[in-house]
N, C-alpha and C positions, 0 to 999 in steps of 0.2 A: 445374660444368663441363657437366653434363647440361642444365641450364636455359639456359645461354648458347647452346647449340647450337640449341635450339628458338626462343629469342628472335631469334637471328641469322636463322634461316629465316623467321620471321614478318616481320621488318623487310625482308627481301629481297622478299617478296610484296607489301608495301605500295607503292602507286604513288608515283612520285617527287614530284608536287606536294604530297602529304600529309606528306612528310618536311621540307618547308620550314617553319622555325620561325616566320617572319614570318606566313605564311598561318595557321598554327595559332593564333598569338597573336591575330590579327584575328578569326578564327572564334570563339575562346573569349570574346573581348571582346563580340562581337555577340550571342552566346548569353546572356551575362551581362546585357547591357543589355535584351534583349527579355524575358527570363523572370524573372530573379532580383533585379534591382536594385529599390530602394525606389521609384524613379521610372521604372519600366519602361514600355515602349511599351504594354503591355496595360493598365496602370493609367491611362495617359493616354487611351486609347480609352474606357475605362469612365467616366472623369471627363467627357470631352466628351459622351458620351451622356447623362449625368446633367444636364449644363448645358443641353443641347438640350431635355430633358424639362421642366426648370424654366422655360425660356423659353416653351415652348408653354403651360404652366400659367399663366404671367404674362399671356399674350395672352388666355386664357380669362377670367381674373379681370378684366382691363381691360374686356372686353365685358360681363361681368356688372355691373361698376360703372357703366358707361354706361347700362345698362337700369335700374338702381336709381335713378340720378340723374334719368332721364326720369320715372319713376314718382313720385319725390319732388317734382319740379317740378310735375307734374300735381296732386299732393296739396296742395302749397302754394297753388296757384291756387284750388282749389275744395275746401278742407278740409272744410267742412260737408257737402257732397255726398258726398265720399269716406267720411267717417265714418258717415254714415247708410246708405250702400249696403253698406259692408264689415262694419260692426259692428252694424247695425240699431239705432242709437241714435235717440232722439227727444227733442224739447224737452218741457218741462213742459206738462201738459194737452194732450198730443198722442198720438194713437194711430198705431201703425205697422202697416201691413198688408203682408204678404209674399205676392206672387202668383207662383206657380211655373208656368212655361210648359213644356208638354211638346212 
């Protein structure tokens, strides 16, 4: 009896819109969907950020692939010159002189 008196006093101090069962149900559902559900809004935000990061990495890799393809095409055209300059290789009975410019 003593607890009912205090509960009744508490419920009379609660504003009328918070006593509406439909509003409380919608509010509880919204809180559940935003924070606790397996497919919550927070999870979707994190996943979309990850997807955007992966797309930017893909763009960087595409640029690197284009640069490598240009270098490969240059190497295919002038293979002998590329190998001699890059790896200091020489033919038989040939001397290689390296000149360093300062």
